[in-house]
Every structure is written in C-alpha cells, then in structure tokens.
SERO-4910 file (N, C-alpha, C, O; in steps of 0.05 Angstrom, whole numbers):
BEGIN
 pado doro    nc1    nc2    nc3   cac1   cac2   cac3    cc1    cc2    cc3    oc1    oc2    oc3
  Met    A      3   -758  -1190    -29   -752  -1181    -40   -763  -1212    -52   -784  -1214
  Asp    A    -34   -747  -1231    -39   -761  -1263    -28   -782  -1273    -17   -783  -1294
  Asn    A    -32   -805  -1255    -18   -830  -1265    -49   -845  -1276    -48   -864  -1293
  Tyr    A    -71   -837  -1266    -88   -854  -1269    -96   -845  -1304   -112   -858  -1318
  Leu    A    -81   -819  -1316    -92   -811  -1344    -68   -824  -1363    -62   -817  -1385
  Lys    A    -55   -850  -1344    -36   -874  -1357    -39   -896  -1360    -27   -915  -1371
  Thr    A    -68   -891  -1342    -68   -930  -1339    -90   -935  -1367   -107   -922  -1379
  Asn    A    -78   -959  -1367    -97   -976  -1389   -127   -999  -1371   -127  -1016  -1354
  Tyr    A   -140   -992  -1380   -164  -1008  -1365   -174  -1040  -1394   -181  -1045  -1416
  Asp    A   -168  -1047  -1375   -186  -1072  -1402   -225  -1073  -1388   -235  -1077  -1366
  Leu    A   -236  -1065  -1414   -255  -1064  -1415   -272  -1094  -1420   -296  -1095  -1422
  Asn    A   -252  -1120  -1422   -261  -1141  -1427   -266  -1155  -1401   -271  -1179  -1401
  Asn    A   -263  -1137  -1378   -251  -1145  -1348   -277  -1138  -1328   -279  -1116  -1318
  Ala    A   -300  -1161  -1323   -319  -1163  -1309   -320  -1140  -1287   -338  -1123  -1283
  Glu    A   -297  -1145  -1274   -301  -1126  -1256   -306  -1093  -1263   -323  -1077  -1257
  Thr    A   -280  -1093  -1278   -287  -1060  -1278   -313  -1051  -1293   -327  -1034  -1282
  Val    A   -322  -1062  -1320   -339  -1073  -1325   -366  -1060  -1311   -381  -1042  -1320
  Ser    A   -366  -1077  -1284   -385  -1069  -1268   -379  -1039  -1247   -397  -1024  -1237
  Val    A   -355  -1035  -1245   -357  -1009  -1236   -366   -987  -1245   -375   -970  -1230
  Val    A   -365   -984  -1279   -379   -968  -1298   -409   -978  -1298   -425   -960  -1301
  Asp    A   -412   -986  -1298   -449  -1004  -1297   -455   -985  -1276   -472   -968  -1285
  Glu    A   -448   -981  -1250   -457   -979  -1228   -451   -949  -1219   -455   -946  -1195
  Leu    A   -442   -926  -1234   -431   -905  -1235   -454   -889  -1229   -454   -874  -1209
  Pro    A   -483   -892  -1253   -504   -880  -1249   -515   -881  -1221   -528   -862  -1211
  Leu    A   -510   -904  -1207   -527   -903  -1179   -519   -881  -1163   -541   -871  -1155
  Trp    A   -500   -867  -1152   -490   -851  -1133   -492   -827  -1155   -498   -806  -1144
  Ser    A   -490   -827  -1175   -477   -795  -1192   -508   -796  -1200   -508   -779  -1218
  Ala    A   -532   -804  -1197   -556   -790  -1215   -569   -777  -1198   -578   -759  -1212
  Pro    A   -574   -775  -1183   -583   -750  -1152   -574   -724  -1166   -590   -706  -1171
  Phe    A   -541   -724  -1173   -528   -696  -1170   -530   -695  -1208   -519   -676  -1218
  Gly    A   -539   -708  -1220   -543   -708  -1252   -567   -692  -1251   -571   -670  -1261
  Leu    A   -588   -709  -1233   -621   -694  -1238   -617   -674  -1224   -622   -658  -1242
  Arg    A   -610   -657  -1203   -602   -626  -1194   -595   -611  -1219   -604   -589  -1226
  Leu    A   -578   -623  -1231   -560   -612  -1253   -583   -605  -1276   -589   -582  -1283
  Leu    A   -593   -628  -1284   -617   -620  -1297   -635   -603  -1296   -646   -592  -1316
  Asp    A   -645   -597  -1257   -666   -577  -1256   -657   -557  -1250   -666   -543  -1232
  Lys    A   -634   -550  -1265   -616   -518  -1263   -609   -515  -1298   -587   -506  -1306
  Ile    A   -630   -522  -1313   -621   -520  -1339   -652   -501  -1341   -674   -505  -1329
  Lys    A   -645   -478  -1359   -669   -456  -1372   -679   -471  -1398   -673   -466  -1421
  Tyr    A   -692   -488  -1392   -702   -501  -1425   -722   -482  -1433   -741   -472  -1421
  Lys    A   -711   -478  -1461   -726   -457  -1485   -721   -474  -1506   -707   -493  -1504
  Lys    A   -735   -466  -1530   -737   -460  -1550   -700   -463  -1574   -683   -444  -1575
  Asn    A   -699   -476  -1582   -668   -471  -1597   -647   -474  -1582   -626   -466  -1592
  Ile    A   -647   -485  -1556   -624   -486  -1545   -602   -504  -1553   -608   -523  -1567
  Thr    A   -575   -499  -1545   -553   -508  -1562   -543   -520  -1527   -540   -506  -1508
  Ala    A   -540   -554  -1530   -527   -564  -1505   -494   -573  -1515   -487   -585  -1535
  Phe    A   -481   -565  -1495   -450   -577  -1503   -439   -588  -1481   -436   -574  -1461
  Asp    A   -429   -617  -1481   -422   -634  -1461   -388   -631  -1463   -373   -633  -1483
  Ile    A   -384   -627  -1437   -360   -639  -1426   -347   -646  -1396   -349   -633  -1375
  Gly    A   -335   -669  -1398   -330   -685  -1386   -361   -698  -1368   -363   -691  -1345
  Ser    A   -375   -710  -1376   -409   -718  -1362   -397   -742  -1360   -415   -756  -1350
  Gly    A   -375   -757  -1364   -379   -780  -1358   -387   -801  -1378   -376   -799  -1399
  Leu    A   -404   -821  -1376   -417   -837  -1398   -439   -830  -1409   -452   -842  -1425
  Gly    A   -446   -797  -1395   -467   -784  -1418   -488   -779  -1400   -503   -761  -1405
  Phe    A   -489   -791  -1385   -523   -788  -1372   -536   -760  -1370   -561   -759  -1374
  Pro    A   -522   -734  -1365   -532   -717  -1362   -543   -704  -1397   -565   -696  -1404
  Leu    A   -519   -707  -1411   -526   -706  -1441   -546   -713  -1454   -559   -699  -1469
  Leu    A   -553   -746  -1447   -577   -751  -1452   -596   -750  -1450   -613   -753  -1468
  Glu    A   -602   -744  -1421   -623   -729  -1411   -628   -710  -1425   -646   -709  -1442
  Val    A   -615   -697  -1420   -618   -668  -1441   -629   -672  -1463   -651   -662  -1465
  Ala    A   -619   -687  -1488   -621   -690  -1509   -658   -699  -1505   -676   -690  -1519
  Met    A   -659   -715  -1486   -686   -723  -1495   -708   -696  -1487   -728   -693  -1501
  Arg    A   -702   -674  -1462   -716   -655  -1459   -719   -642  -1472   -738   -627  -1468
  Leu    A   -705   -638  -1493   -700   -611  -1512   -723   -628  -1540   -728   -617  -1562
***
C-alpha cells in the first residue's frame, strides 16, 4: 500500500504536471471550508503539515 512512496515522478512529463495543476480545482472547496474554521487573530502562528501544494497555507498567509 505504500508503493507510492517509492515512485519517482517525472516532473518534466506534461501529463504528470497537468494532474498536479488540476488538484486545486477539486480540493478548493475543502480548503475554503478549512479556512472558514480558523479563528484569525493578531499574532496567530500557522503551521502547515501536508497541505500538498500549499493552497491552504498561502490563503492563511494572505489573511494574516
């Protein structure tokens, strides 16, 4: 089940890159829902673990 961890992806392959480019299209609604749950306040510290390409982290940074 963890074979994907041993896979080397060719980031110069157009098909591979197109899959990565489209991830935000289906994940954006979940990320926006997550962002709605954050209680923004002055001097908040944000820690990103496993948000993929960083969509949630970038949005949090812009809101802070």
